[in-house]
TIKOLLUM-229371 format. One record per residue (C-alpha): residue in three letters; x, y, z. Coordinates in steps of 0.001 Angstrom, whole numbers, plus 524288, in hexadecimal, padded with zeros to 5 digits. Layout:
ALAXYZ
...
end
This chain:
MET7FFCE800017FFDF
ILE8049080E767FEBA
ARG804DD814EC80B0D
ALA8011E8221680EE2
ALA80D0582BD080EC0
LYS807628386F81333
GLY80F6F844E081625
GLY81C7C84B6A810A2
PRO81D2C8564480795
LEU815F484F2A7FD51
GLY809F684B6380635
TRP808E585A22808F0
ALA808D085ECF7FC3C
LEU7FF9A855017F84B
ASP7F5E685958802F7
ARG7F66B866C27FD52
TYR7F4CC861747EFC9
VAL7E7F485A207F29E
GLY7E242866347F9E6
TRP7E68386DE67ED34
LYS7DFBF864197E3BC
LEU7D20B864197EBF8
ARG7D259871DC7EB25
GLY7D49D872DC7DE5D
ALA7C9E8867E27D990
PHE7C01486B3B7E2B7
ARG7B7E6876EC7E899
GLY7BA56872397F5B5
LEU7BA518670A7FF9A
TRP7AEFF8674480930
ILE7AC0E85DF48159B
ARG7A0A785B3481CEB
GLY7A1BE85498828FB
ALA7ABFD85494833DC
LEU7B83C84F04831A7
PRO7BD448466983DB3
SER7C95A84B3E84538
GLY7D0868453984FC1
PRO7DDCD83E4A85094
GLU7D87D8304484CFF
GLY7D86482A3E83FB6
ARG7CD64829C0836A9
LEU7C7F08215C82B2E
VAL7C244829BE820A1
TYR7B9C382361815FD
LEU7B57C82AAC80B1E
ASN7AE3E828E67FE31
HIS7B5DF828107F204
ALA7B02D82E6E7E581
ASN7BA86837197DFA8
TRP7C9A9837617DD00
TRP7CAEC843527E6E4
ASP7C61883C4B7F25E
GLY7D30D8374A7F799
PHE7D8038469B7F759
VAL7CB6A84B537FD81
ALA7CD3A841A980914
HIS7DB9A84649809E0
GLN7D6B18539280A9E
VAL7CBFD8501C81523
CYS7D75C8499381D82
LEU7DEC68561C81CFE
MET7D30585EA98210D
ALA7CF0F8554F82C4B
GLY7DDC38550483181
TRP7DDF08461A82F1F
ASP7EAFE83EEA82AAB
GLY7E3EA8390581EBC
TYR7E6D782CB5816DF
CYS7E0628282A80BDA
LEU7DECF8192F8062D
MET7E10D818EA7F77C
ASP7E0BA80DF27ED48
GLU7EF8A80A867EBBE
GLU7EFAD80B027DD8C
ASN7EB51818AB7DDD5
LEU7F42F81C7E7E8E9
ARG8006F816397E06D
ARG7FB9A81FD07D565
TYR7FBA982BBB7DEDC
ARG805DA8276A7E8F8
PHE80656836587ED69
LEU7F90A834727F471
ALA8004082C627FF38
ARG8048C8395D80322
LEU7F76383CCD805F2
GLY7F4BB8316080E33
ALA7F0218276B803D4
PHE7F3018193D80627
SER7EFB480E0F7FD5D
ILE7E72F802247FC52
ARG7E6B57F6A37F2F4
ARG7D9577F3C37F060
GLY7D62E7E55B7EDC4
HIS7E2CA7E14B7F464
ALA7DE827DD4480289
ALA7ED8B7DDF8808A4
SER7EF847EB0480323
THR7E2397EF2B8072E
LEU7E4777EAE0815D4
GLY7F0887F107815EC
SER7EC437FE478118B
LEU7E0BE7FD3181BF4
ARG7EB737FA0C826DB
TYR7F2C180579822C8
ALA7E7C980E3C823C2
ARG7E4198091D830E1
ARG7F1B180D0583615
LEU7F0BF81A6982F20
LEU7E49481D138378B
ARG7EB7481A8C843C6
GLY7F31082904840B3
PRO7EE9083484846AB
ARG7E26B83B3184003
ALA7E410830ED83418
ALA7D927830AE82A60
VAL7D99B82492820E5
CYS7D004827C981595
LEU7CA9081D6B80D2B
PHE7C0F181D4380186
PRO7B9BD80FF380510
GLU7B31680EA57F89B
GLY7BF4680B157F21E
GLU7BD3F811FC7E53A
HIS7B71881E577E075
ARG7A93181DD37E02D
PRO79DC3828BA7DAB5
PHE79AE6831967E723
GLY78E4E82E927EE32
VAL78B18821A07E7A6
LEU78654818EC7F282
PRO786C380F587F7CB
LEU7955E810977FC00
ARG79D26804437FB2F
LEU7A9BE8047B8032F
GLU7B4F87FAFB804AA
ARG7B7877F3C581248
GLY7C51D7F9BC814D0
VAL7BE738059581B8F
GLU7B7F87FD8A82473
TRP7C5487F479827D6
LEU7CDF48005C8296C
SER7C257807658325C
ARG7C30A7FBAE83B5C
ALA7D0F17F7D983ACA
ALA7D4D4806FB83DF4
ASP7C90B80A7584773
VAL7C8BF8172984339
THR7BE18820DE84181
CYS7B9268212E83268
VAL7B3F982D6282BDB
PRO7AB2682D4681F56
VAL7AE168373E81618
GLY7A72883A20809DD
ILE7AC84842307FDFA
ARG7A433848C17F30A
TYR7A86D851497E81B
ALA79D0385A687E4CC
PHE79A0F864B87DB34
PHE790C786F2A7E11D
GLU78F2987D7F7DC18
HIS79D9887ED87D917
GLU7A70687BB97CD7A
ARG7AF9F8727C7D5AC
PRO7AB97867657DD31
ASP7ABBD867567EC99
VAL7B18C85C0E7F441
LEU7A7A6857F27FF00
VAL7ABDF84F9080AC5
GLU7A2838494D813A9
VAL7A74D844DA82174
GLY79EBC83AC38277A
GLU79DB1835A58352C
PRO7AA3282F8783AEA
HIS7A7878220F83F58
ALA7AEA0815B68439C
SER7B2A88099183C92
GLY7A8F6801308385C
PRO7A3127F77482E38
LEU7A3577FBAB81F5A
ALA795197FFD281FAF
ARG798EF80ABA82976
PHE7A2338114F81FFB
GLU798AD80F9981486
ALA78ED98170481D05
GLY7982B8218F81F99
LEU79D7E823A58128E
THR78F6C822F780D58
GLY78B9682C6581762
VAL79501838018133A
VAL794388340E80507
THR78472835B2804A8
ARG78643842FF80CE9
LEU78EFA8483C80285
ALA7861A843CD7F7B0
CYS77BAA84CC27FD5F
ALA78387858DF7FE3E
THR77F2A862B87F43F
ASN7869986E2C7F9A0
LEU792168706880335
ASP789F1873B480ED0
GLY78EF586C7581B23
PHE79CD986B4281532
THR7A94787238818D3
GLN7B3528760E80F5D
CYS7C05A870FC81305
LEU7C7818736E80648
ALA7C4F087F697FD08
GLY7C6FF87BE07EF4F
ALA7C6278832D7E256
GLU7BC6F88C1D7DDA3
GLY7B462889FD7D19B
VAL7B279893E57C6B2
ALA7A50D8986D7CB66
GLU7AB2589A977D90D
ARG7B6638A24A7D4BC
TRP7AC378AAB97CC19
ASP7A4368AD527D72E
ALA7B01B8B28B7DF64
VAL7B2E28BC207D49C
ARG7A5CB8BFB17D2CE
HIS7A26D8C25B7E06B
GLY7AF148C8447E3BE
PRO7ACD38D68E7DF37
ALA7A0BD8D6257E836
ARG7A7F68D17A7F301
TRP7B2828DB9C7F138
VAL7A7758E6147F15B
THR7A13B8E0C97FDFB
ARG7AF828E0AA803DF
ALA7B1628EE488002C
LYS7A55D8F36F805D0
GLY7A70F8EBE3811FF
ASP7B5B58F246813C4
GLY7B03890058810C8
SER7A57A8FEE081B20
ARG7AFB28FDC482602
end
Protein backbone atom coordinates (compact mmCIF):
# COMPACT_ATOMS: atom_id res chain seq x y z
CA MET A 1 0.00 0.00 0.00
CA ILE A 2 0.96 3.65 -0.34
CA ARG A 3 1.09 5.43 2.99
CA ALA A 4 0.30 9.06 3.68
CA ALA A 5 3.33 11.35 3.72
CA LYS A 6 1.95 14.63 5.03
CA GLY A 7 4.03 17.70 5.72
CA GLY A 8 7.13 19.33 4.34
CA PRO A 9 7.36 22.22 1.88
CA LEU A 10 5.48 20.26 -0.80
CA GLY A 11 2.63 19.48 1.58
CA TRP A 12 2.42 23.15 2.56
CA ALA A 13 2.34 24.23 -1.08
CA LEU A 14 -0.29 21.64 -2.00
CA ASP A 15 -2.56 22.77 0.84
CA ARG A 16 -2.59 26.25 -0.64
CA TYR A 17 -2.88 25.01 -4.20
CA VAL A 18 -6.02 23.04 -3.37
CA GLY A 19 -7.58 26.08 -1.75
CA TRP A 20 -6.68 28.18 -4.79
CA LYS A 21 -8.21 25.61 -7.17
CA LEU A 22 -11.45 25.46 -5.18
CA ARG A 23 -11.75 29.24 -5.10
CA GLY A 24 -11.18 29.38 -8.84
CA ALA A 25 -13.70 26.68 -9.75
CA PHE A 26 -16.57 27.49 -7.39
CA ARG A 27 -18.45 30.48 -6.07
CA GLY A 28 -17.89 29.30 -2.52
CA LEU A 29 -17.90 26.42 -0.07
CA TRP A 30 -20.79 26.41 2.39
CA ILE A 31 -21.33 24.23 5.45
CA ARG A 32 -24.48 23.45 7.37
CA GLY A 33 -24.21 21.62 10.68
CA ALA A 34 -21.54 21.51 13.38
CA LEU A 35 -18.07 20.13 12.70
CA PRO A 36 -17.11 18.15 15.83
CA SER A 37 -14.14 19.39 17.82
CA GLY A 38 -11.99 17.76 20.45
CA PRO A 39 -8.72 15.82 20.57
CA GLU A 40 -10.14 12.40 19.75
CA GLY A 41 -10.00 10.78 16.33
CA ARG A 42 -13.07 10.50 14.11
CA LEU A 43 -14.17 8.53 11.07
CA VAL A 44 -15.73 10.79 8.43
CA TYR A 45 -17.76 9.07 5.71
CA LEU A 46 -19.05 10.90 2.65
CA ASN A 47 -21.03 10.38 -0.54
CA HIS A 48 -18.98 10.23 -3.75
CA ALA A 49 -20.48 11.96 -6.77
CA ASN A 50 -17.67 14.08 -8.18
CA TRP A 51 -13.94 14.26 -8.93
CA TRP A 52 -13.67 17.19 -6.50
CA ASP A 53 -14.88 15.24 -3.45
CA GLY A 54 -11.45 14.40 -2.03
CA PHE A 55 -10.33 18.03 -2.26
CA VAL A 56 -13.53 19.20 -0.59
CA ALA A 57 -13.00 16.67 2.22
CA HIS A 58 -9.44 17.96 2.62
CA GLN A 59 -10.69 21.54 2.88
CA VAL A 60 -13.33 20.57 5.45
CA CYS A 61 -10.62 18.91 7.57
CA LEU A 62 -8.53 22.10 7.45
CA MET A 63 -11.52 24.23 8.48
CA ALA A 64 -12.34 21.90 11.37
CA GLY A 65 -8.73 21.78 12.57
CA TRP A 66 -8.55 18.03 12.00
CA ASP A 67 -5.44 16.09 11.01
CA GLY A 68 -7.12 14.75 7.90
CA TYR A 69 -6.42 11.60 5.87
CA CYS A 70 -8.30 10.07 2.97
CA LEU A 71 -8.53 6.49 1.70
CA MET A 72 -7.97 6.36 -2.07
CA ASP A 73 -7.87 3.68 -4.77
CA GLU A 74 -4.25 2.55 -5.15
CA GLU A 75 -4.18 2.76 -8.95
CA ASN A 76 -5.27 6.39 -8.85
CA LEU A 77 -2.89 7.27 -6.03
CA ARG A 78 0.02 5.80 -8.01
CA ARG A 79 -0.91 8.13 -10.87
CA TYR A 80 -1.13 11.14 -8.55
CA ARG A 81 1.42 10.22 -5.91
CA PHE A 82 1.70 13.81 -4.72
CA LEU A 83 -1.73 13.43 -3.08
CA ALA A 84 -0.03 11.40 -0.34
CA ARG A 85 1.38 14.76 0.81
CA LEU A 86 -2.21 15.82 1.52
CA GLY A 87 -2.91 12.71 3.58
CA ALA A 88 -4.09 10.23 0.95
CA PHE A 89 -3.29 6.55 1.48
CA SER A 90 -4.22 3.62 -0.70
CA ILE A 91 -6.40 0.54 -0.82
CA ARG A 92 -6.48 -2.16 -3.49
CA ARG A 93 -10.08 -3.17 -3.88
CA GLY A 94 -10.64 -6.84 -4.53
CA HIS A 95 -7.43 -7.86 -2.73
CA ALA A 96 -8.36 -9.10 0.72
CA ALA A 97 -4.88 -8.88 2.25
CA SER A 98 -4.30 -5.37 0.89
CA THR A 99 -7.72 -4.20 2.07
CA LEU A 100 -7.10 -5.52 5.55
CA GLY A 101 -3.69 -3.85 5.68
CA SER A 102 -5.16 -0.49 4.62
CA LEU A 103 -7.91 -0.66 7.22
CA ARG A 104 -5.40 -1.55 9.94
CA TYR A 105 -3.28 1.41 8.87
CA ALA A 106 -6.36 3.64 9.06
CA ARG A 107 -7.04 2.36 12.56
CA ARG A 108 -3.53 3.39 13.63
CA LEU A 109 -3.99 6.85 12.12
CA LEU A 110 -7.17 7.32 14.12
CA ARG A 111 -5.21 7.03 17.35
CA GLY A 112 -3.50 10.35 16.63
CA PRO A 113 -4.73 13.62 18.18
CA ARG A 114 -7.55 15.27 16.19
CA ALA A 115 -7.14 12.66 13.45
CA ALA A 116 -9.89 12.33 10.85
CA VAL A 117 -9.92 9.49 8.33
CA CYS A 118 -12.23 10.21 5.39
CA LEU A 119 -13.87 7.33 3.52
CA PHE A 120 -16.14 7.22 0.49
CA PRO A 121 -17.93 3.96 1.31
CA GLU A 122 -19.91 3.84 -1.93
CA GLY A 123 -16.60 2.79 -3.49
CA GLU A 124 -17.17 4.64 -6.77
CA HIS A 125 -18.69 7.79 -8.25
CA ARG A 126 -22.46 7.69 -8.24
CA PRO A 127 -24.92 10.41 -9.29
CA PHE A 128 -25.83 12.70 -6.43
CA GLY A 129 -29.14 11.99 -4.71
CA VAL A 130 -29.83 8.58 -6.24
CA LEU A 131 -31.26 6.34 -3.52
CA PRO A 132 -30.91 3.88 -1.94
CA LEU A 133 -27.23 4.28 -1.12
CA ARG A 134 -25.22 1.07 -1.19
CA LEU A 135 -22.16 1.10 1.04
CA GLU A 136 -19.26 -1.31 1.28
CA ARG A 137 -18.58 -3.00 4.60
CA GLY A 138 -15.13 -1.47 5.18
CA VAL A 139 -16.65 1.54 6.94
CA GLU A 140 -18.43 -0.74 9.42
CA TRP A 141 -15.31 -2.82 10.06
CA LEU A 142 -13.09 0.20 10.62
CA SER A 143 -15.58 1.87 12.95
CA ARG A 144 -15.77 -1.22 15.13
CA ALA A 145 -12.02 -1.85 15.09
CA ALA A 146 -11.07 1.75 15.88
CA ASP A 147 -14.02 2.46 18.22
CA VAL A 148 -14.20 6.13 17.28
CA THR A 149 -16.94 8.67 16.65
CA CYS A 150 -18.36 8.48 13.12
CA VAL A 151 -19.51 11.59 11.23
CA PRO A 152 -21.70 11.45 8.08
CA VAL A 153 -20.98 14.26 5.61
CA GLY A 154 -22.81 15.02 2.38
CA ILE A 155 -21.40 16.97 -0.57
CA ARG A 156 -23.42 18.59 -3.37
CA TYR A 157 -22.37 20.85 -6.24
CA ALA A 158 -25.32 23.17 -6.88
CA PHE A 159 -26.18 25.91 -9.35
CA PHE A 160 -28.60 28.43 -7.92
CA GLU A 161 -28.94 31.97 -9.31
CA HIS A 162 -25.25 32.42 -10.05
CA GLU A 163 -22.92 31.63 -12.92
CA ARG A 164 -20.63 29.39 -10.87
CA PRO A 165 -21.70 26.42 -8.76
CA ASP A 166 -21.56 26.40 -4.99
CA VAL A 167 -20.19 23.52 -2.94
CA LEU A 168 -22.67 22.57 -0.23
CA VAL A 169 -21.55 20.44 2.71
CA GLU A 170 -24.02 18.93 5.17
CA VAL A 171 -22.63 17.64 8.47
CA GLY A 172 -24.78 15.01 10.14
CA GLU A 173 -25.13 13.91 13.73
CA PRO A 174 -22.03 12.10 15.03
CA HIS A 175 -22.65 8.54 16.21
CA ALA A 176 -20.86 5.53 17.60
CA SER A 177 -19.80 2.51 15.57
CA GLY A 178 -22.54 0.16 14.52
CA PRO A 179 -23.92 -2.04 11.75
CA LEU A 180 -23.74 -1.05 8.10
CA ALA A 181 -27.40 -0.02 8.16
CA ARG A 182 -26.50 2.74 10.63
CA PHE A 183 -24.02 4.21 8.16
CA GLU A 184 -26.46 3.91 5.26
CA ALA A 185 -29.06 5.78 7.30
CA GLY A 186 -26.58 8.48 8.34
CA LEU A 187 -25.35 9.14 4.81
CA THR A 188 -28.85 8.95 3.34
CA GLY A 189 -29.97 11.60 5.83
CA VAL A 190 -27.34 14.20 4.91
CA VAL A 191 -27.71 13.54 1.17
CA THR A 192 -31.50 13.86 1.36
CA ARG A 193 -31.30 17.15 3.24
CA LEU A 194 -28.84 18.53 0.70
CA ALA A 195 -31.03 17.44 -2.20
CA CYS A 196 -33.90 19.50 -0.73
CA ALA A 197 -31.85 22.72 -0.51
CA THR A 198 -33.03 25.34 -3.00
CA ASN A 199 -30.90 28.20 -1.69
CA LEU A 200 -28.13 28.91 0.81
CA ASP A 201 -30.35 29.56 3.80
CA GLY A 202 -28.89 27.92 6.89
CA PHE A 203 -25.43 27.48 5.37
CA THR A 204 -22.29 29.30 6.49
CA GLN A 205 -19.72 30.29 3.90
CA CYS A 206 -16.34 28.86 4.84
CA LEU A 207 -14.46 29.56 1.63
CA ALA A 208 -15.14 32.43 -0.77
CA GLY A 209 -14.60 31.66 -4.43
CA ALA A 210 -14.66 33.50 -7.74
CA GLU A 211 -17.42 35.88 -8.75
CA GLY A 212 -19.26 35.42 -12.01
CA VAL A 213 -19.78 37.99 -14.74
CA ALA A 214 -23.17 39.06 -13.35
CA GLU A 215 -21.79 39.66 -9.87
CA ARG A 216 -18.87 41.68 -11.19
CA TRP A 217 -21.24 43.72 -13.36
CA ASP A 218 -23.54 44.38 -10.40
CA ALA A 219 -20.56 45.62 -8.40
CA VAL A 220 -19.67 48.07 -11.19
CA ARG A 221 -23.29 49.10 -11.79
CA HIS A 222 -24.00 49.83 -8.13
CA GLY A 223 -20.56 51.26 -7.47
CA PRO A 224 -21.36 54.93 -8.32
CA ALA A 225 -24.50 54.83 -6.14
CA ARG A 226 -22.51 53.53 -3.20
CA TRP A 227 -19.87 56.21 -3.72
CA VAL A 228 -22.53 58.98 -3.76
CA THR A 229 -24.15 57.58 -0.60
CA ARG A 230 -20.78 57.42 1.12
CA ALA A 231 -19.91 60.98 0.05
CA LYS A 232 -23.23 62.32 1.41
CA GLY A 233 -22.62 60.53 4.64
CA ASP A 234 -19.15 62.04 4.92
CA GLY A 235 -20.46 65.53 4.23
CA SER A 236 -23.12 65.39 6.90
CA ARG A 237 -20.63 64.92 9.74
